[in-house]
N, C-alpha and C positions, 0 to 999 in steps of 0.2 A: 504494500500500500504506500502511496506517495505521502510525503510529509507536507503538511500545510502550515505555513507560518502566517500570523496575522499581526497587524499593528494598530494601535489606537483603541479608542473607547468601545467600538463595536466588536472588535476582536476579543477584547478583555471580557465583554459581556458573554459572548458565545463560549469562550474558554471557561468562564465561571459556571454557566448553565450546563456545560458538558461534564465538567470535572469536579466542581465544588458546590453544586446545588444543595447538597446535604447541609452545608453551613447555614443556608437560609432556613431550612427546616429546624435545625438545632436552635437557632436564635428564638424560635417561637415554640419550642418544645413540641414540635409536630412529630409524631411517631411513625408517620408513613414511610415505608422503604422507598428509596429514591427510584427503584425499579417500577414502582406503582404510580409514579407521578407522570403528569402530562405537562410538556413544556412547549410554549409558543415563543419563537425567537423573532423579535421585532415585528409583532403583528401591527398592521397599519389600519387606521380608521380614517384615512384621508389626511391630506396635508394642506397647509396654507388656507385654512378656513376663513371665509369672509363673513360679514354680517348676514344673519339669517341663514347661515349654512348649517348643515347637519354633521359635517366632518369634525373630528375633534382630536386628530393627531395620532401619534405612533408611540406605543410603549416600547421599551427596550426588551422587555420579556414579560411573559405571564407564566408563573409556575403554579400548577394545580395539583394539590395532594388529595388524599382521601378526606382530609379534615378542613383544609383552608385553601383560599385562592390568594396568591401573592401577585400584586400588580407592581411591576418593577421599572424604576428609572435608574439609569447608570450615568455616573460621572467619573472623571479621573483627574489626577493632580496636575495635568498639563493644561491648566485653565488660567486665563488672565484674571478672572474674577474670584479665584479661589483664595480663601484665607484659612489659616489653620484652626480657627475657632468655630466658624459657622459657615454653612453653605445652604442657602435657601433656593428652592426651586421657583421658577417663574409661575405667574398666575395661570398661563395657558397649560402648563404642565400639571399643576394640581387640579385644574378644571377637568382634564381628561379622566383623571381617576374618579372624580365625582360622577361624571357622566356615565362611564362604563360601569361603575358600581350601581348606578340607577338601573341600567339595562339588566345587570345580573339579578337584581332583587325583584324586578318586575317581569322577567321572562319566565315562561312556562312552556314545556314541551307541547302543551295543548295548542300553542300557536304555530307549531311546525307546519311549514308550507302555507301559512296563512298570515303573512306579515301585516296585511292591512287590518285584520281584526286586532292584532296587537296594538297597532297605531290607534285605531278607533277607541279602544278601551283604556288606553294609557296616556294619550297625548296631553290631556288636561293636567296630568301630574308631572309632566316634563317641563321643569322650570329652571332653565339655565341661561338667563339673560336673553340674548338674541339668537341662541342656538335653537335648532328645530330637530325633531325626531326624524330618524332616517326614513325617507319615503319608500314605498313599495317598489320593487323591481330595480332599485338602485344597487350599485356594486357594494356600497356600504351596508345596506340591509342584508345582502346575501352573505357578506363576510361576517357580520354580526351574528346572523342566524346559525351559521356553521360553528363559530367559536363558542357561542352561548350553549349550544347543544352539547358540544364536546366537553365543556366544563361541567355541565350538569351530569353527564354520563360518568365522569371521572371522580367528582367530589360527592362522597356519600352524604355529607351534610348539605341540606338544601341551601343554596347561596343566600346569605343574609348579611346585614351589617356586622354581625358577630363573628363571621369567619372570612371576611375580606380584609386583607392586610396590604397597606401601602408601604413599599420598600424603596429605599435609596441605596443602591450599591455604590460605594465610593472606592475606586481603585487608587492605591498609592504605592509609591516606591519608598520603602522605609529608609533607604540610604540617602534620600534627598528631601523627603517631606513627611508630614504627619497628617492623618486624616482629620477632618473637622469633627467636633464633638457635639454639634447641634445642627438640626435641620428643621423643616416645617413640622409643626406639632402633630399632624396626622400621619407622619411618616416615621418608619423605623430605619435608622441609619446603620448600615452594616459595612464596616470597612473591610476591604479585601487587599491584602498585601500581594503584589505581583512581582517584585524584583527578584525573588528567588527562582522564578520560573520563566524568565525571559532570556533571550539571547540577542544582544545588540538591540534592545527595545522591541523585539518581536517575540510573541508568545506562540508556542506550539499548540495547534488546534487538533492535529491528528498525526 
């Protein structure tokens, strides 16, 4: 098998999800074996959303255990806005967690292949500024339907606010920097040291 080397934030995210996802579970005392987890890498729900748009951005990852659903943002220490004490996510980043959590807690398999019924029964409860619920037959609706169903199939606990967790993975080189100690209140900051597993700033993915 060929060797794949990756550089930067996206590569570090994939490396963590492939080789160190159990660290996320451990942080939340989740007992699910990693072999029984479902992982989405960089699932996109549209980009560059404008006013009155239904798109809400791209997660760096979603980890689904038997017990919980982890919505993941990733950052690394090669950032101009990074300080050693605090790293706050932008409003549009925290908003996508709120929106997707709304979909998770309102979705039911009874809506499978009938997105318009889901819209009709829930759109009055969708209140996120100028954002709109994904319209029927849109690419966003199709992607959401697939991912929401996969999550409910894998997570034995029905998705609720009690088992959805917002995670910020922060990658740092311990030889050059320290991870922040604080982030947004709704997020769990998990520092990941990467300098021991890089070669010339590249991490081995396979």
